[in-house]
N, C-alpha and C positions, 0 to 999 in steps of 0.2 A: 504494500500500500504506500501511497505517496506520503512523504514526511512533510509536514507543514513547516515552512521556514519564514522567518521574519526578515524582510528586506529593508535595509536601512539606506536611505538616500542621502548622499552627501551634497551639500550646496557650497560652492566656492564663493567667497565674498571678495570683491576687488577693493583694495586699499590704495591710496595715493602715496607714492614715494616722495618724501619731503624734498622740495626744491626742484623736482622734475616734472610734476604733473602727470607722470606716467603711472598707470595702474600697476600695483605689485602683483606678481604672479604667485598664486596659491596652488600647490599641487593637490590633486584629488588623492584620497586614500586608496591604496591598492589592497588593503586588508579585506579578507572575505567577510561577508555579513555574518554576524553572530547567530548561531542556532540556539533556539530555546533549549535549556538543559535537558528537558525530557520530551522533546518533540518526537524522539524515536518511539515513544510508547504507543502511538497510534499504529505503528507498523507491526506491533505484536498482535493486534486484532486480525481475525481471518479475513481474507479476500472473499468475494462472492463465490469464486471457484472453490476455494478451500472449504467454505461453508457448505456448498453443494455436495462435495465429496463426504464431508463429515456427517451431514444430515441425511444423506441418501435421497435427496430431492433437489430439484433446481432452485437456486436462490438467485434472483436478479440482483444487479448492482444496487447497493444502498447509498449511492451518491458519493459526496466528498468524504475524505478521510475524517473519522470522528475527531472531535476536538480533544485537546489535552488540557486538563486543568488541575487545580490543587485539590485538597481534601474536601472543599466545599462542593465538589461535583459528586461526592458520594450521595447515595439516595437516603431520603428520610420519609418513609411511607407510612409510619405509624403516627396517628394523630395524638394519642395519649398513652405514653409508655406505661404509666402507672395502672392502667386498666387491663393490660394484656395478661394472658396466662402463659406461663413458661417463657418469660422474656429472653432467657439465655438461648432459646431455640430460634430466635429471629434469624441468625446467620445461616442456619440450615434451611430455613423456610424461604428466605429471599436473598438475592445476591446484592453485594456492594452496598450494604446498609451502613450508614454513618456510625451508629452505635456499635456495630460489630468491630469496627476499626478504631474505636476510640483510644485503645491502648497501643496502637501501632504508630510507627514513625512514617506516616504517609507523605510522600513527596509529590506524587502526581497520579492522576486518574484519567482513564479513557475508556469509554464503553460505547457499544452500538446495539441497535435493535432491528430485527427484521421480524416478519410475521411468524417465522418458525423458530426463533431463538433470541435470547438476550445474552450478551457476553461483555466482559470487560477485563481490564488489567489495572493493577495498583502497584506503583513503584514505591519501594521503601528506601530508607536511608542506607541500608546495607543488606547483604545476604543474610546476616545473622538475625536482623530484625524481621525480615520476611519469613525466615524459618520459625522464629518465635511466634509470629502471628499464625502460621500454618499449624503449629502445635496447639495453640489455643483453639483454633477451629476444629481440629481433629478431636480434641477432648470434649468440646461442646457438642459436636455432631453425634459422637458416640453416646454421650449422656442423654441426648434427645431422641435416640432411636426408639420408636414406639410411643413417643409422646406427641402432644399436639400443641402447636403455638396458636393461641386464640386471640384475635384482635377484634374487640367490640367497639373500638373507639371512633369509628367513622360512621356510625348510624346502623350499618349492617354488620352483623358478626361473621367474620371469616375464620374458619378453622383450617389450619395447615397440619395435617397428620403426617409425621415424618417416619419413614420406614426405609428398610433395606440399606442402612448406612454401611459403607464399606470403604476400605483404603487399600488400594493395590498399586504398587509401583509408584508411590508418591502422589497418587491422585485420589482425592476423597470424593465419594459419590453418595447419593441418596435419591429416594423417590418420595415426592411430596404430593399427597392427595388434598386438594383444596375444595372445601364446600362452604356453604353459607346458609343463613336462616332465611334468605330471600325466597319467596314462593316461586319465583321464576329463575332462581339460580340453578346452574348446571355444574356438576362436579368437574373439576379439571385436575389432571395429573401431570405434574412436572418432574422431569429428570433434572437433578442438580449435580454439579461437579465443581471441584476446586483443586488447584494445583499450585506448586511453588517451584521456581527455578531462579537461581541467582538472587537478585533483589526484587523479583516480581512475584506477585500472587495473581493468578488468573481465575476467573469464575465464569460459569455458564449455566443458563436455565433453558431447558427445551421442553415445551409442552408435548405430551403424548397424544397424538390425534389418530394414529393408525398403528396398532389396533386401538379400540376405544379404551378410555381410562379404566373401566371395570376389568379389562382383560390383562392389561399391563404389557410390558415389552421386555424381551430378553436382552436387547442391546441398549445400553445407555448412550444415547447420542450426545448428551452433554459432556460425557467423558471424551468422546471423539473431538469435540470442539476445543475442549481444554488442552488436549494433547497437541492439537495444531498450534495453539497459542504458546504453549511451552516451547515448542520447536522454534517458533518465530522470535521468542524472547532471547533465545540463545544466539540467533543469527542477526539480531537487530543491529543496525549501524548506529552506535551511540556517539 
């Protein structure tokens, strides 16, 4: 994916040399424009072709490279944290939540969304910090296996039942069944995955639409998306 660069334009100002009336010559800078420190993070996210391969279905281009921002780009989808049940399970239920990363040294965030998946990357101050955050997530997800994160704070109560928590080859995964008390609500089943490499944590959520949520799926497509991003993080031009 293209890396977003900031182009700096230099403007030369003419000054008069005392006693001559001739303009002084100012040289333009030959230095390369400075790249944003974490501009490379957007290249960690999968291309439409990589997504298509990982999801097993065609994904059209999702436009310009996703923006890269600081920790304020993390999501905050819970209206009233004090009213939720099992708040420590928020990170397993939903990706890139601000409260999940509150103990982390977040340096930059980038994420994207298509109809078939949501995915993102979080750069930390060091590889040690990223691994510490992964360890916290691993412990929390395992503790939440079989539990439900319940959020009644937005008017409608949503229940996220967390199941099938697993960790294989450094990739954490789970399946989350989402239901609500709305009379028109339809249960949705999401596949979740999270991985770490170097100073990056990457996450993905993929809704299961085929087969239907009640049947489940043998292959966790969110894991496939995370593996793509882990590889991209290793080869990213920093």
